[in-house]
C-alpha positions in Angstrom: -33.7 -28.6 -22.3 -34.2 -30.0 -25.8 -31.5 -30.0 -28.5 -33.3 -27.1 -30.3 -33.4 -25.0 -27.0 -29.7 -25.7 -26.4 -28.8 -24.5 -30.0 -30.7 -21.3 -29.4 -28.6 -20.6 -26.2 -25.2 -21.3 -27.7 -23.1 -19.8 -30.5 -23.0 -21.8 -33.7 -20.1 -24.1 -34.6 -19.0 -21.6 -37.3 -19.0 -18.7 -34.8 -17.0 -20.9 -32.3 -14.5 -21.9 -35.0 -14.0 -18.2 -36.1 -13.5 -17.3 -32.4 -10.8 -19.8 -31.7 -8.9 -19.4 -35.0 -8.8 -15.6 -34.7 -7.9 -15.8 -30.9 -5.0 -18.1 -31.6 -3.7 -15.9 -34.5 -4.1 -12.8 -32.4 -2.2 -14.3 -29.5 0.6 -15.5 -31.7 0.7 -12.2 -33.6 0.9 -10.2 -30.3 3.8 -12.3 -29.2 5.6 -11.8 -32.5 4.8 -8.1 -32.6 6.0 -7.5 -29.0 9.1 -9.7 -29.4 10.3 -8.9 -32.9 12.7 -6.2 -31.9 14.2 -8.0 -28.9 14.1 -11.8 -28.8 13.3 -12.2 -32.5 15.7 -9.6 -33.8 17.3 -10.9 -36.9 14.8 -13.8 -37.4 13.9 -13.5 -41.0 10.5 -15.1 -40.8 9.2 -13.1 -37.9 7.8 -10.0 -39.6 6.6 -11.8 -42.8 4.7 -14.2 -40.6 3.4 -11.3 -38.5 2.1 -9.6 -41.6 0.5 -12.7 -43.0 -1.1 -13.6 -39.7 -2.4 -10.0 -39.4 -4.0 -10.1 -42.9 -5.5 -13.5 -42.1 -7.0 -12.0 -38.9 -8.5 -9.2 -41.0 -10.0 -11.5 -43.6 -11.4 -13.9 -41.0 -12.7 -11.0 -38.9 -14.6 -9.6 -41.8 -16.1 -13.0 -42.4 -16.8 -13.4 -38.7 -18.5 -10.0 -38.6 -20.6 -10.9 -41.6 -21.6 -14.2 -40.0 -22.4 -12.5 -36.8 -24.6 -9.9 -38.5 -26.5 -12.7 -40.3 -26.8 -15.0 -37.3 -27.9 -13.6 -34.0 -26.0 -14.2 -30.8 -27.5 -16.3 -28.1 -29.4 -14.2 -25.5 -27.6 -13.0 -22.5 -28.5 -14.7 -19.2 -31.5 -13.0 -17.6 -30.1 -13.4 -14.1 -27.2 -10.9 -14.5 -27.7 -7.2 -14.0 -28.4 -4.9 -17.0 -25.1 -3.0 -16.6 -23.2 -6.3 -17.0 -25.0 -7.2 -20.1 -24.3 -3.7 -21.5 -20.6 -4.0 -20.5 -20.3 -7.4 -22.1 -21.9 -6.2 -25.3 -19.7 -3.1 -25.4 -16.6 -5.2 -24.8 -17.6 -7.7 -27.5 -17.9 -4.9 -30.1 -14.8 -3.3 -28.8 -12.9 -6.5 -29.6 -14.4 -6.6 -33.0 -13.0 -3.0 -33.5 -9.6 -4.1 -32.3 -9.4 -7.2 -34.5 -10.3 -5.0 -37.5 -8.3 -1.9 -36.7 -5.0 -3.7 -35.7 -4.5 -5.4 -39.1 -5.8 -2.3 -41.0 -3.2 0.0 -39.3 -0.5 -2.6 -39.9 -1.4 -2.8 -43.6 -1.4 1.0 -43.9 2.0 1.1 -42.1 3.6 -1.4 -44.5 2.0 0.3 -47.5 3.9 3.4 -46.7 7.2 1.6 -46.6 9.6 1.1 -49.5 9.5 -2.7 -49.6 6.7 -5.0 -50.7 5.2 -7.7 -48.5 3.9 -11.1 -49.4 1.0 -13.2 -48.0 2.7 -16.4 -46.8 5.0 -16.1 -49.9 2.0 -16.7 -52.2 1.5 -13.3 -53.6 2.5 -9.7 -53.1 0.2 -7.7 -50.8 -1.2 -4.7 -52.6 -0.2 -1.4 -51.1 -3.0 0.9 -49.8 -2.8 4.5 -50.9 -1.0 6.3 -48.1 1.3 9.2 -47.5 4.2 9.7 -45.1 1.9 11.2 -42.4 -0.7 8.5 -42.6 2.0 5.8 -42.6 3.5 7.3 -39.4 0.2 7.7 -37.8 -0.8 4.1 -38.6 2.6 3.0 -37.1 1.8 4.7 -33.8 -1.8 3.6 -33.9 -0.8 0.0 -34.6 1.5 0.0 -31.5 -1.1 1.6 -29.2 -3.8 -0.8 -30.4 -1.5 -3.7 -29.9 -1.0 -2.8 -26.3 -4.7 -2.2 -25.8 -5.4 -5.7 -27.2 
């Protein structure tokens, strides 16, 4: 296989970098999110870091999705059954949905709260327009989506 053929059957370095940075942030954020009320109770940096990581995941995921739409994925192996290719494709896009919806529901949730949040202490995160009902729904959705992830 030539170098050109190999590149056509692999994800680009940019796609791989997006993948691993987002994966590391998601894993860290799931740990913080799941442990913040028990093991991390009273740790002042836990929720600000969770919020900043979540917003970073959102930003990087939008960039990753844009990259993915402009750069085709390598072809699926031809020696696997069609149903497995369809399942892999659906799972891949389902993960895109989760890595976008989790931070969005979190942002909606904090937007409905009385306090402001900052992005790594650099600037105040703007609040999204929300009401009490949407804030409560986003809180529930954020928790459910976190468990699904």
